[in-house]
TIDO-290974 format. One record per atom (N, C-alpha, C, O): residue number from 1; residue in one letter; atom name; x, y, z. Coordinates in Angstrom, 1 decimal, decimal comma, padded with zeros to 4 digits. Last residue first. Example, Ala and Ser with C-alpha at 12.3 -4.5 7.8 and 13.67 -1.06 7.14 Angstrom:
2
(atom 2; "S"; "N"; (012,8; -002,2; 007,1)),
(atom 2; "S"; "CA"; (013,7; -001,1; 007,1)),
(atom 2; "S"; "C"; (012,9; 000,0; 007,9)),
(atom 2; "S"; "O"; (013,4; 001,1; 008,0)),
(atom 1; "A"; "N"; (013,2; -005,7; 007,8)),
(atom 1; "A"; "CA"; (012,3; -004,5; 007,8)),
(atom 1; "A"; "C"; (013,2; -003,3; 007,8)),
(atom 1; "A"; "O"; (014,2; -003,3; 008,5)),
***
This chain:
107
(atom 107; "R"; "N"; (020,3; 184,8; -073,2)),
(atom 107; "R"; "CA"; (018,9; 184,4; -073,5)),
(atom 107; "R"; "C"; (018,1; 185,6; -073,6)),
(atom 107; "R"; "O"; (016,9; 185,5; -073,8)),
(atom 106; "K"; "N"; (022,7; 185,8; -072,5)),
(atom 106; "K"; "CA"; (022,5; 185,6; -073,9)),
(atom 106; "K"; "C"; (021,1; 185,2; -074,2)),
(atom 106; "K"; "O"; (020,6; 185,3; -075,4)),
(atom 105; "R"; "N"; (022,7; 185,7; -069,7)),
(atom 105; "R"; "CA"; (022,6; 187,0; -070,3)),
(atom 105; "R"; "C"; (022,3; 186,8; -071,8)),
(atom 105; "R"; "O"; (021,7; 187,7; -072,4)),
(atom 104; "R"; "N"; (022,9; 183,0; -069,1)),
(atom 104; "R"; "CA"; (021,7; 183,6; -068,8)),
(atom 104; "R"; "C"; (021,5; 185,0; -069,5)),
(atom 104; "R"; "O"; (020,4; 185,4; -069,9)),
(atom 103; "K"; "N"; (025,6; 182,6; -069,9)),
(atom 103; "K"; "CA"; (024,5; 181,9; -070,6)),
(atom 103; "K"; "C"; (023,2; 182,5; -070,4)),
(atom 103; "K"; "O"; (022,3; 182,6; -071,3)),
(atom 102; "E"; "N"; (026,9; 184,2; -068,1)),
(atom 102; "E"; "CA"; (027,0; 184,6; -069,5)),
(atom 102; "E"; "C"; (025,9; 183,9; -070,3)),
(atom 102; "E"; "O"; (025,3; 184,4; -071,2)),
(atom 101; "K"; "N"; (026,3; 182,8; -065,7)),
(atom 101; "K"; "CA"; (025,9; 184,2; -065,9)),
(atom 101; "K"; "C"; (025,9; 184,6; -067,3)),
(atom 101; "K"; "O"; (024,9; 185,2; -067,8)),
(atom 100; "I"; "N"; (027,5; 180,3; -066,2)),
(atom 100; "I"; "CA"; (026,0; 180,4; -066,1)),
(atom 100; "I"; "C"; (025,5; 181,8; -066,2)),
(atom 100; "I"; "O"; (024,5; 182,0; -066,8)),
(atom 99; "F"; "N"; (030,2; 181,1; -066,4)),
(atom 99; "F"; "CA"; (029,6; 180,5; -067,5)),
(atom 99; "F"; "C"; (028,0; 180,6; -067,4)),
(atom 99; "F"; "O"; (027,4; 180,9; -068,4)),
(atom 98; "I"; "N"; (030,6; 182,1; -063,8)),
(atom 98; "I"; "CA"; (030,7; 183,0; -064,9)),
(atom 98; "I"; "C"; (030,0; 182,4; -066,1)),
(atom 98; "I"; "O"; (029,3; 183,2; -066,8)),
(atom 97; "S"; "N"; (030,3; 179,7; -062,4)),
(atom 97; "S"; "CA"; (029,4; 180,8; -062,1)),
(atom 97; "S"; "C"; (029,4; 181,8; -063,2)),
(atom 97; "S"; "O"; (028,4; 182,4; -063,6)),
(atom 96; "V"; "N"; (032,4; 178,1; -063,4)),
(atom 96; "V"; "CA"; (031,0; 177,7; -063,6)),
(atom 96; "V"; "C"; (030,0; 178,8; -063,4)),
(atom 96; "V"; "O"; (029,1; 179,0; -064,1)),
(atom 95; "C"; "N"; (034,6; 179,6; -062,5)),
(atom 95; "C"; "CA"; (034,4; 179,4; -063,9)),
(atom 95; "C"; "C"; (032,9; 179,0; -064,2)),
(atom 95; "C"; "O"; (032,3; 179,5; -065,2)),
(atom 94; "S"; "N"; (034,2; 179,4; -059,7)),
(atom 94; "S"; "CA"; (034,1; 180,7; -060,3)),
(atom 94; "S"; "C"; (033,9; 180,6; -061,8)),
(atom 94; "S"; "O"; (033,2; 181,4; -062,4)),
(atom 93; "L"; "N"; (034,6; 176,6; -059,4)),
(atom 93; "L"; "CA"; (033,3; 177,2; -059,1)),
(atom 93; "L"; "C"; (033,1; 178,6; -059,7)),
(atom 93; "L"; "O"; (032,0; 178,9; -060,1)),
(atom 92; "F"; "N"; (037,3; 176,5; -060,1)),
(atom 92; "F"; "CA"; (036,3; 175,8; -060,9)),
(atom 92; "F"; "C"; (034,9; 176,4; -060,6)),
(atom 92; "F"; "O"; (034,1; 176,5; -061,6)),
(atom 91; "Y"; "N"; (038,4; 178,0; -058,0)),
(atom 91; "Y"; "CA"; (038,5; 178,5; -059,4)),
(atom 91; "Y"; "C"; (037,5; 177,8; -060,3)),
(atom 91; "Y"; "O"; (036,9; 178,5; -061,1)),
(atom 90; "W"; "N"; (037,7; 176,2; -055,9)),
(atom 90; "W"; "CA"; (037,2; 177,6; -055,9)),
(atom 90; "W"; "C"; (037,3; 178,2; -057,3)),
(atom 90; "W"; "O"; (036,3; 178,8; -057,8)),
(atom 89; "W"; "N"; (039,3; 174,0; -056,6)),
(atom 89; "W"; "CA"; (037,9; 173,9; -056,5)),
(atom 89; "W"; "C"; (037,2; 175,3; -056,6)),
(atom 89; "W"; "O"; (036,2; 175,4; -057,3)),
(atom 88; "I"; "N"; (041,8; 175,2; -056,3)),
(atom 88; "I"; "CA"; (041,4; 174,7; -057,6)),
(atom 88; "I"; "C"; (039,9; 174,5; -057,7)),
(atom 88; "I"; "O"; (039,3; 174,9; -058,7)),
(atom 87; "P"; "N"; (041,8; 175,6; -053,5)),
(atom 87; "P"; "CA"; (041,8; 176,8; -054,4)),
(atom 87; "P"; "C"; (041,4; 176,4; -055,9)),
(atom 87; "P"; "O"; (040,8; 177,2; -056,6)),
(atom 86; "I"; "N"; (041,7; 172,7; -052,8)),
(atom 86; "I"; "CA"; (040,6; 173,7; -052,4)),
(atom 86; "I"; "C"; (040,7; 174,9; -053,3)),
(atom 86; "I"; "O"; (039,6; 175,3; -053,8)),
(atom 85; "L"; "N"; (043,9; 171,2; -053,4)),
(atom 85; "L"; "CA"; (042,7; 171,1; -054,3)),
(atom 85; "L"; "C"; (041,6; 172,2; -053,9)),
(atom 85; "L"; "O"; (040,8; 172,5; -054,8)),
(atom 84; "I"; "N"; (045,6; 171,6; -051,3)),
(atom 84; "I"; "CA"; (046,0; 172,2; -052,6)),
(atom 84; "I"; "C"; (044,8; 172,2; -053,5)),
(atom 84; "I"; "O"; (044,6; 173,1; -054,3)),
(atom 83; "I"; "N"; (044,3; 170,1; -049,3)),
(atom 83; "I"; "CA"; (044,5; 171,6; -049,1)),
(atom 83; "I"; "C"; (044,8; 172,3; -050,4)),
(atom 83; "I"; "O"; (044,4; 173,4; -050,7)),
(atom 82; "A"; "N"; (044,6; 167,6; -050,4)),
(atom 82; "A"; "CA"; (043,2; 168,2; -050,2)),
(atom 82; "A"; "C"; (043,3; 169,7; -050,0)),
(atom 82; "A"; "O"; (042,5; 170,4; -050,6)),
(atom 81; "I"; "N"; (047,3; 167,3; -050,2)),
(atom 81; "I"; "CA"; (046,7; 167,3; -051,5)),
(atom 81; "I"; "C"; (045,3; 167,9; -051,5)),
(atom 81; "I"; "O"; (044,9; 168,7; -052,3)),
(atom 80; "K"; "N"; (047,6; 167,2; -047,4)),
(atom 80; "K"; "CA"; (048,2; 168,3; -048,2)),
(atom 80; "K"; "C"; (047,6; 168,4; -049,6)),
(atom 80; "K"; "O"; (047,4; 169,5; -050,1)),
(atom 79; "F"; "N"; (046,3; 164,8; -046,9)),
(atom 79; "F"; "CA"; (045,7; 166,0; -046,4)),
(atom 79; "F"; "C"; (046,3; 167,2; -047,1)),
(atom 79; "F"; "O"; (045,5; 168,2; -047,4)),
(atom 78; "I"; "N"; (048,0; 163,1; -048,2)),
(atom 78; "I"; "CA"; (046,7; 163,2; -048,7)),
(atom 78; "I"; "C"; (046,0; 164,4; -048,2)),
(atom 78; "I"; "O"; (045,2; 165,1; -048,9)),
(atom 77; "I"; "N"; (050,3; 163,4; -046,5)),
(atom 77; "I"; "CA"; (050,4; 163,7; -048,0)),
(atom 77; "I"; "C"; (049,0; 163,9; -048,6)),
(atom 77; "I"; "O"; (048,8; 164,8; -049,4)),
(atom 76; "P"; "N"; (049,5; 162,4; -044,0)),
(atom 76; "P"; "CA"; (049,7; 163,9; -044,2)),
(atom 76; "P"; "C"; (049,8; 164,3; -045,7)),
(atom 76; "P"; "O"; (049,4; 165,4; -046,0)),
(atom 75; "Q"; "N"; (046,8; 160,1; -044,0)),
(atom 75; "Q"; "CA"; (048,2; 160,4; -044,1)),
(atom 75; "Q"; "C"; (048,4; 161,8; -044,4)),
(atom 75; "Q"; "O"; (047,6; 162,4; -045,1)),
(atom 74; "T"; "N"; (044,1; 160,2; -041,7)),
(atom 74; "T"; "CA"; (044,6; 160,3; -043,1)),
(atom 74; "T"; "C"; (046,1; 160,6; -043,0)),
(atom 74; "T"; "O"; (046,6; 161,3; -042,1)),
(atom 73; "F"; "N"; (042,9; 160,2; -039,2)),
(atom 73; "F"; "CA"; (043,4; 159,0; -039,7)),
(atom 73; "F"; "C"; (044,0; 159,0; -041,1)),
(atom 73; "F"; "O"; (044,5; 158,0; -041,6)),
(atom 72; "D"; "N"; (042,2; 162,9; -038,6)),
(atom 72; "D"; "CA"; (042,8; 162,0; -037,6)),
(atom 72; "D"; "C"; (043,5; 160,8; -038,2)),
(atom 72; "D"; "O"; (044,5; 160,3; -037,7)),
(atom 71; "S"; "N"; (041,0; 164,1; -040,8)),
(atom 71; "S"; "CA"; (042,3; 164,6; -040,4)),
(atom 71; "S"; "C"; (043,0; 163,7; -039,3)),
(atom 71; "S"; "O"; (044,2; 163,8; -039,2)),
(atom 70; "D"; "N"; (039,6; 162,7; -043,5)),
(atom 70; "D"; "CA"; (039,6; 162,7; -042,0)),
(atom 70; "D"; "C"; (040,9; 163,0; -041,5)),
(atom 70; "D"; "O"; (041,9; 162,2; -041,7)),
(atom 69; "V"; "N"; (038,4; 164,2; -046,4)),
(atom 69; "V"; "CA"; (039,6; 163,8; -045,6)),
(atom 69; "V"; "C"; (039,3; 163,8; -044,1)),
(atom 69; "V"; "O"; (038,7; 164,8; -043,6)),
(atom 68; "F"; "N"; (036,3; 165,3; -047,7)),
(atom 68; "F"; "CA"; (036,6; 163,9; -047,9)),
(atom 68; "F"; "C"; (037,8; 163,4; -047,2)),
(atom 68; "F"; "O"; (038,1; 162,2; -047,3)),
(atom 67; "N"; "N"; (036,2; 168,0; -047,1)),
(atom 67; "N"; "CA"; (035,2; 167,1; -046,5)),
(atom 67; "N"; "C"; (035,5; 165,6; -046,7)),
(atom 67; "N"; "O"; (035,0; 164,8; -045,9)),
(atom 66; "L"; "N"; (038,0; 169,2; -048,7)),
(atom 66; "L"; "CA"; (038,4; 169,0; -047,4)),
(atom 66; "L"; "C"; (037,5; 168,0; -046,6)),
(atom 66; "L"; "O"; (037,8; 167,4; -045,6)),
(atom 65; "P"; "N"; (036,7; 169,7; -051,1)),
(atom 65; "P"; "CA"; (037,8; 168,7; -051,1)),
(atom 65; "P"; "C"; (038,2; 168,3; -049,7)),
(atom 65; "P"; "O"; (038,7; 167,2; -049,4)),
(atom 64; "L"; "N"; (034,6; 171,7; -050,2)),
(atom 64; "L"; "CA"; (034,3; 170,3; -050,5)),
(atom 64; "L"; "C"; (035,5; 169,4; -050,5)),
(atom 64; "L"; "O"; (035,3; 168,3; -050,0)),
(atom 63; "L"; "N"; (034,2; 174,3; -049,1)),
(atom 63; "L"; "CA"; (035,4; 173,5; -048,8)),
(atom 63; "L"; "C"; (035,2; 172,0; -049,1)),
(atom 63; "L"; "O"; (035,7; 171,2; -048,3)),
(atom 62; "I"; "N"; (031,7; 174,9; -050,2)),
(atom 62; "I"; "CA"; (032,8; 175,7; -050,5)),
(atom 62; "I"; "C"; (034,1; 175,0; -050,2)),
(atom 62; "I"; "O"; (035,1; 175,1; -051,0)),
(atom 61; "F"; "N"; (030,1; 172,9; -048,9)),
(atom 61; "F"; "CA"; (030,2; 172,9; -050,4)),
(atom 61; "F"; "C"; (031,4; 173,8; -050,8)),
(atom 61; "F"; "O"; (032,1; 173,4; -051,8)),
(atom 60; "N"; "N"; (030,3; 173,7; -046,3)),
(atom 60; "N"; "CA"; (030,8; 172,4; -046,7)),
(atom 60; "N"; "C"; (031,0; 172,3; -048,2)),
(atom 60; "N"; "O"; (031,9; 171,6; -048,7)),
(atom 59; "Y"; "N"; (028,9; 176,1; -046,5)),
(atom 59; "Y"; "CA"; (030,3; 176,1; -046,0)),
(atom 59; "Y"; "C"; (031,0; 174,8; -046,4)),
(atom 59; "Y"; "O"; (032,1; 174,8; -046,9)),
(atom 58; "L"; "N"; (026,3; 175,2; -047,2)),
(atom 58; "L"; "CA"; (027,1; 176,1; -048,1)),
(atom 58; "L"; "C"; (028,6; 176,1; -047,7)),
(atom 58; "L"; "O"; (029,4; 176,0; -048,7)),
(atom 57; "Y"; "N"; (025,7; 173,7; -044,9)),
(atom 57; "Y"; "CA"; (025,8; 173,0; -046,2)),
(atom 57; "Y"; "C"; (026,6; 173,9; -047,2)),
(atom 57; "Y"; "O"; (027,4; 173,3; -047,9)),
(atom 56; "E"; "N"; (025,7; 175,8; -043,0)),
(atom 56; "E"; "CA"; (026,7; 174,8; -042,9)),
(atom 56; "E"; "C"; (026,8; 174,0; -044,2)),
(atom 56; "E"; "O"; (027,9; 173,6; -044,5)),
(atom 55; "E"; "N"; (023,6; 177,4; -044,0)),
(atom 55; "E"; "CA"; (024,9; 177,9; -044,0)),
(atom 55; "E"; "C"; (026,0; 176,8; -043,9)),
(atom 55; "E"; "O"; (027,1; 176,9; -044,5)),
(atom 54; "F"; "N"; (021,5; 175,6; -043,3)),
(atom 54; "F"; "CA"; (021,8; 175,9; -044,7)),
(atom 54; "F"; "C"; (023,2; 176,5; -044,9)),
(atom 54; "F"; "O"; (023,9; 176,2; -045,8)),
(atom 53; "A"; "N"; (021,8; 175,6; -040,5)),
(atom 53; "A"; "CA"; (022,0; 174,4; -041,3)),
(atom 53; "A"; "C"; (022,2; 174,6; -042,7)),
(atom 53; "A"; "O"; (023,1; 174,0; -043,3)),
(atom 52; "C"; "N"; (021,2; 178,3; -040,0)),
(atom 52; "C"; "CA"; (022,6; 177,8; -039,7)),
(atom 52; "C"; "C"; (022,8; 176,4; -040,4)),
(atom 52; "C"; "O"; (023,9; 176,2; -040,8)),
(atom 51; "V"; "N"; (018,5; 178,3; -040,8)),
(atom 51; "V"; "CA"; (019,5; 179,2; -041,5)),
(atom 51; "V"; "C"; (020,9; 178,7; -041,2)),
(atom 51; "V"; "O"; (021,7; 178,6; -042,2)),
(atom 50; "T"; "N"; (017,5; 176,5; -038,8)),
(atom 50; "T"; "CA"; (017,4; 176,2; -040,2)),
(atom 50; "T"; "C"; (018,4; 177,0; -041,1)),
(atom 50; "T"; "O"; (019,0; 176,5; -042,0)),
(atom 49; "N"; "N"; (018,1; 177,9; -036,5)),
(atom 49; "N"; "CA"; (018,7; 176,6; -036,7)),
(atom 49; "N"; "C"; (018,6; 176,2; -038,2)),
(atom 49; "N"; "O"; (019,6; 175,6; -038,7)),
(atom 48; "V"; "N"; (016,5; 180,1; -036,9)),
(atom 48; "V"; "CA"; (018,0; 180,3; -036,8)),
(atom 48; "V"; "C"; (018,7; 179,0; -037,1)),
(atom 48; "V"; "O"; (019,7; 178,9; -037,7)),
(atom 47; "I"; "N"; (014,0; 178,9; -036,7)),
(atom 47; "I"; "CA"; (014,4; 179,6; -037,9)),
(atom 47; "I"; "C"; (015,9; 179,8; -038,0)),
(atom 47; "I"; "O"; (016,5; 179,6; -039,0)),
(atom 46; "T"; "N"; (014,1; 177,9; -034,0)),
(atom 46; "T"; "CA"; (013,9; 177,0; -035,2)),
(atom 46; "T"; "C"; (014,4; 177,6; -036,5)),
(atom 46; "T"; "O"; (015,1; 177,0; -037,3)),
(atom 45; "N"; "N"; (016,4; 178,9; -031,5)),
(atom 45; "N"; "CA"; (015,3; 179,2; -032,4)),
(atom 45; "N"; "C"; (015,3; 178,3; -033,6)),
(atom 45; "N"; "O"; (016,3; 178,0; -034,2)),
(atom 44; "G"; "N"; (018,6; 178,5; -029,9)),
(atom 44; "G"; "CA"; (017,6; 177,5; -029,9)),
(atom 44; "G"; "C"; (016,4; 177,7; -030,8)),
(atom 44; "G"; "O"; (015,5; 176,9; -030,9)),
(atom 43; "G"; "N"; (020,3; 180,8; -030,4)),
(atom 43; "G"; "CA"; (020,7; 179,4; -030,7)),
(atom 43; "G"; "C"; (019,7; 178,4; -030,7)),
(atom 43; "G"; "O"; (019,8; 177,4; -031,5)),
(atom 42; "L"; "N"; (020,3; 183,5; -030,2)),
(atom 42; "L"; "CA"; (019,2; 182,9; -030,9)),
(atom 42; "L"; "C"; (019,5; 181,4; -031,2)),
(atom 42; "L"; "O"; (019,0; 180,9; -032,2)),
(atom 41; "G"; "N"; (022,0; 185,5; -029,1)),
(atom 41; "G"; "CA"; (021,4; 184,5; -028,2)),
(atom 41; "G"; "C"; (020,2; 183,8; -028,9)),
(atom 41; "G"; "O"; (019,3; 183,4; -028,2)),
(atom 40; "L"; "N"; (023,6; 187,3; -030,4)),
(atom 40; "L"; "CA"; (022,2; 187,5; -030,4)),
(atom 40; "L"; "C"; (021,4; 186,6; -029,5)),
(atom 40; "L"; "O"; (020,3; 186,8; -029,2)),
(atom 39; "I"; "N"; (026,2; 186,1; -029,7)),
(atom 39; "I"; "CA"; (025,9; 187,6; -029,5)),
(atom 39; "I"; "C"; (024,4; 187,8; -029,4)),
(atom 39; "I"; "O"; (024,0; 188,6; -028,5)),
(atom 38; "E"; "N"; (026,0; 183,3; -030,0)),
(atom 38; "E"; "CA"; (026,6; 183,9; -028,9)),
(atom 38; "E"; "C"; (026,2; 185,4; -028,6)),
(atom 38; "E"; "O"; (025,8; 185,7; -027,5)),
(atom 37; "D"; "N"; (024,5; 182,7; -032,4)),
(atom 37; "D"; "CA"; (024,4; 181,9; -031,2)),
(atom 37; "D"; "C"; (024,9; 182,7; -030,0)),
(atom 37; "D"; "O"; (024,1; 182,7; -029,0)),
(atom 36; "F"; "N"; (024,8; 184,6; -034,4)),
(atom 36; "F"; "CA"; (023,5; 184,1; -034,1)),
(atom 36; "F"; "C"; (023,5; 183,5; -032,7)),
(atom 36; "F"; "O"; (022,5; 183,7; -032,0)),
(atom 35; "V"; "N"; (027,7; 185,0; -034,4)),
(atom 35; "V"; "CA"; (026,8; 186,1; -034,1)),
(atom 35; "V"; "C"; (025,4; 185,6; -033,7)),
(atom 35; "V"; "O"; (024,8; 186,1; -032,7)),
(atom 34; "F"; "N"; (028,6; 182,4; -035,0)),
(atom 34; "F"; "CA"; (029,0; 183,0; -033,7)),
(atom 34; "F"; "C"; (028,0; 184,1; -033,4)),
(atom 34; "F"; "O"; (027,6; 184,2; -032,2)),
(atom 33; "F"; "N"; (027,6; 182,1; -037,6)),
(atom 33; "F"; "CA"; (027,3; 181,1; -036,5)),
(atom 33; "F"; "C"; (027,5; 181,7; -035,2)),
(atom 33; "F"; "O"; (026,6; 181,7; -034,3)),
(atom 32; "S"; "N"; (028,9; 184,2; -038,9)),
(atom 32; "S"; "CA"; (027,5; 184,3; -038,6)),
(atom 32; "S"; "C"; (027,0; 183,3; -037,6)),
(atom 32; "S"; "O"; (026,0; 183,6; -036,9)),
(atom 31; "F"; "N"; (031,5; 183,2; -039,1)),
(atom 31; "F"; "CA"; (031,2; 184,4; -038,2)),
(atom 31; "F"; "C"; (029,8; 184,5; -037,9)),
(atom 31; "F"; "O"; (029,4; 184,9; -036,8)),
(atom 30; "L"; "N"; (031,2; 181,3; -041,0)),
(atom 30; "L"; "CA"; (031,6; 180,9; -039,7)),
(atom 30; "L"; "C"; (031,3; 182,0; -038,7)),
(atom 30; "L"; "O"; (030,9; 181,7; -037,6)),
(atom 29; "I"; "N"; (030,4; 183,0; -043,2)),
(atom 29; "I"; "CA"; (029,5; 182,0; -042,7)),
(atom 29; "I"; "C"; (029,9; 181,5; -041,3)),
(atom 29; "I"; "O"; (029,0; 181,4; -040,4)),
(atom 28; "L"; "N"; (032,8; 184,5; -043,4)),
(atom 28; "L"; "CA"; (031,5; 185,2; -043,0)),
(atom 28; "L"; "C"; (030,5; 184,2; -042,5)),
(atom 28; "L"; "O"; (029,7; 184,5; -041,6)),
(atom 27; "I"; "N"; (034,5; 182,5; -044,4)),
(atom 27; "I"; "CA"; (034,8; 183,2; -043,1)),
(atom 27; "I"; "C"; (033,5; 183,9; -042,6)),
(atom 27; "I"; "O"; (033,2; 183,8; -041,4)),
(atom 26; "A"; "N"; (033,3; 181,9; -046,8)),
(atom 26; "A"; "CA"; (033,4; 180,9; -045,8)),
(atom 26; "A"; "C"; (033,7; 181,5; -044,4)),
(atom 26; "A"; "O"; (033,1; 181,0; -043,4)),
(atom 25; "I"; "N"; (033,6; 184,4; -048,1)),
(atom 25; "I"; "CA"; (032,3; 183,9; -047,8)),
(atom 25; "I"; "C"; (032,3; 182,8; -046,8)),
(atom 25; "I"; "O"; (031,5; 182,8; -045,8)),
(atom 24; "I"; "N"; (036,4; 184,4; -048,4)),
(atom 24; "I"; "CA"; (035,7; 185,4; -047,6)),
(atom 24; "I"; "C"; (034,3; 185,0; -047,2)),
(atom 24; "I"; "O"; (033,9; 185,2; -046,1)),
(atom 23; "P"; "N"; (036,8; 182,2; -050,1)),
(atom 23; "P"; "CA"; (037,2; 182,1; -048,7)),
(atom 23; "P"; "C"; (036,6; 183,2; -047,8)),
(atom 23; "P"; "O"; (036,4; 183,0; -046,6)),
(atom 22; "F"; "N"; (035,4; 183,4; -052,5)),
(atom 22; "F"; "CA"; (034,9; 182,2; -051,8)),
(atom 22; "F"; "C"; (035,5; 182,0; -050,4)),
(atom 22; "F"; "O"; (034,7; 181,7; -049,5)),
(atom 21; "I"; "N"; (036,8; 185,6; -053,5)),
(atom 21; "I"; "CA"; (035,6; 185,9; -052,7)),
(atom 21; "I"; "C"; (035,1; 184,6; -051,9)),
(atom 21; "I"; "O"; (034,6; 184,7; -050,8)),
(atom 20; "I"; "N"; (038,7; 184,6; -055,2)),
(atom 20; "I"; "CA"; (039,1; 185,2; -053,9)),
(atom 20; "I"; "C"; (037,9; 185,5; -053,0)),
(atom 20; "I"; "O"; (038,1; 185,5; -051,7)),
(atom 19; "T"; "N"; (037,1; 183,9; -057,3)),
(atom 19; "T"; "CA"; (037,9; 182,9; -056,6)),
(atom 19; "T"; "C"; (038,3; 183,4; -055,2)),
(atom 19; "T"; "O"; (038,3; 182,6; -054,3)),
(atom 18; "I"; "N"; (036,3; 186,4; -058,2)),
(atom 18; "I"; "CA"; (035,3; 185,5; -057,7)),
(atom 18; "I"; "C"; (036,0; 184,4; -056,9)),
(atom 18; "I"; "O"; (035,4; 184,0; -055,8)),
(atom 17; "V"; "N"; (038,8; 187,3; -059,1)),
(atom 17; "V"; "CA"; (038,1; 188,0; -058,1)),
(atom 17; "V"; "C"; (037,1; 187,1; -057,4)),
(atom 17; "V"; "O"; (036,9; 187,1; -056,2)),
(atom 16; "V"; "N"; (039,3; 185,5; -061,2)),
(atom 16; "V"; "CA"; (040,2; 185,5; -060,0)),
(atom 16; "V"; "C"; (039,6; 186,2; -058,8)),
(atom 16; "V"; "O"; (039,7; 185,8; -057,7)),
(atom 15; "K"; "N"; (037,2; 186,1; -062,9)),
(atom 15; "K"; "CA"; (037,3; 184,7; -062,3)),
(atom 15; "K"; "C"; (038,2; 184,7; -061,1)),
(atom 15; "K"; "O"; (037,9; 184,1; -060,1)),
(atom 14; "K"; "N"; (037,9; 188,7; -063,7)),
(atom 14; "K"; "CA"; (036,7; 188,4; -063,0)),
(atom 14; "K"; "C"; (036,7; 187,1; -062,3)),
(atom 14; "K"; "O"; (036,1; 187,0; -061,2)),
(atom 13; "K"; "N"; (040,4; 188,3; -064,9)),
(atom 13; "K"; "CA"; (040,3; 189,1; -063,7)),
(atom 13; "K"; "C"; (039,0; 188,8; -062,9)),
(atom 13; "K"; "O"; (039,1; 188,7; -061,7)),
(atom 12; "T"; "N"; (040,9; 184,9; -066,1)),
(atom 12; "T"; "CA"; (040,5; 186,3; -066,3)),
(atom 12; "T"; "C"; (040,4; 187,0; -064,9)),
(atom 12; "T"; "O"; (040,4; 186,4; -063,9)),
(atom 11; "I"; "N"; (042,0; 182,1; -067,5)),
(atom 11; "I"; "CA"; (042,2; 182,9; -066,4)),
(atom 11; "I"; "C"; (041,9; 184,4; -066,7)),
(atom 11; "I"; "O"; (042,5; 184,9; -067,6)),
(atom 10; "K"; "N"; (040,0; 179,6; -069,0)),
(atom 10; "K"; "CA"; (040,9; 180,8; -069,2)),
(atom 10; "K"; "C"; (040,8; 181,7; -068,0)),
(atom 10; "K"; "O"; (039,8; 182,0; -067,5)),
(atom 9; "L"; "N"; (038,2; 177,6; -069,0)),
(atom 9; "L"; "CA"; (039,2; 177,6; -067,9)),
(atom 9; "L"; "C"; (040,1; 178,8; -068,0)),
(atom 9; "L"; "O"; (041,1; 178,9; -067,2)),
(atom 8; "F"; "N"; (036,6; 178,1; -071,3)),
(atom 8; "F"; "CA"; (035,9; 177,9; -070,0)),
(atom 8; "F"; "C"; (036,9; 178,1; -068,8)),
(atom 8; "F"; "O"; (036,6; 178,7; -067,8)),
(atom 7; "N"; "N"; (038,4; 178,1; -073,3)),
(atom 7; "N"; "CA"; (037,7; 179,4; -072,9)),
(atom 7; "N"; "C"; (037,1; 179,3; -071,6)),
(atom 7; "N"; "O"; (037,0; 180,2; -070,8)),
(atom 6; "K"; "N"; (039,1; 175,4; -073,2)),
(atom 6; "K"; "CA"; (040,1; 176,4; -073,1)),
(atom 6; "K"; "C"; (039,5; 177,7; -072,7)),
(atom 6; "K"; "O"; (040,1; 178,4; -071,8)),
(atom 5; "I"; "N"; (036,8; 174,0; -073,8)),
(atom 5; "I"; "CA"; (037,3; 174,0; -072,4)),
(atom 5; "I"; "C"; (038,4; 175,0; -072,2)),
(atom 5; "I"; "O"; (038,5; 175,5; -071,1)),
(atom 4; "P"; "N"; (034,5; 175,9; -075,9)),
(atom 4; "P"; "CA"; (035,7; 175,1; -075,7)),
(atom 4; "P"; "C"; (036,2; 175,1; -074,3)),
(atom 4; "P"; "O"; (036,0; 176,1; -073,6)),
(atom 3; "I"; "N"; (031,1; 175,6; -076,0)),
(atom 3; "I"; "CA"; (032,1; 176,4; -075,4)),
(atom 3; "I"; "C"; (033,4; 175,5; -075,2)),
(atom 3; "I"; "O"; (033,3; 174,5; -074,6)),
(atom 2; "K"; "N"; (028,7; 175,5; -078,5)),
(atom 2; "K"; "CA"; (029,7; 174,8; -077,8)),
(atom 2; "K"; "C"; (030,7; 175,7; -077,2)),
(atom 2; "K"; "O"; (031,2; 176,6; -078,0)),
(atom 1; "M"; "N"; (025,4; 175,8; -079,1)),
(atom 1; "M"; "CA"; (026,6; 176,6; -078,9)),
(atom 1; "M"; "C"; (027,5; 175,8; -078,0)),
(atom 1; "M"; "O"; (027,2; 175,4; -076,9)),
***
């Protein structure tokens, strides 16, 4: 079964909603660092450090285009391009997640 690229990238309500969820997830991940460390006082716990490390990897994956830019030494135009690529990356992630979900449903 071949999926044309046009159908894969077609803008739908479901993909837009998932695209909007990605920045919310990133904010919740940052907030959970604060909750674990400052509010609950679990900063030195091994399990919490493992969870925070996983959350950090997830956060870096969500903001992947920004990880390739060093804000101190990069020209402003490249930094702006990276900022523009972030929503495109989120949309691509939503397209992939919908595709995987539909493929699993057909099995």
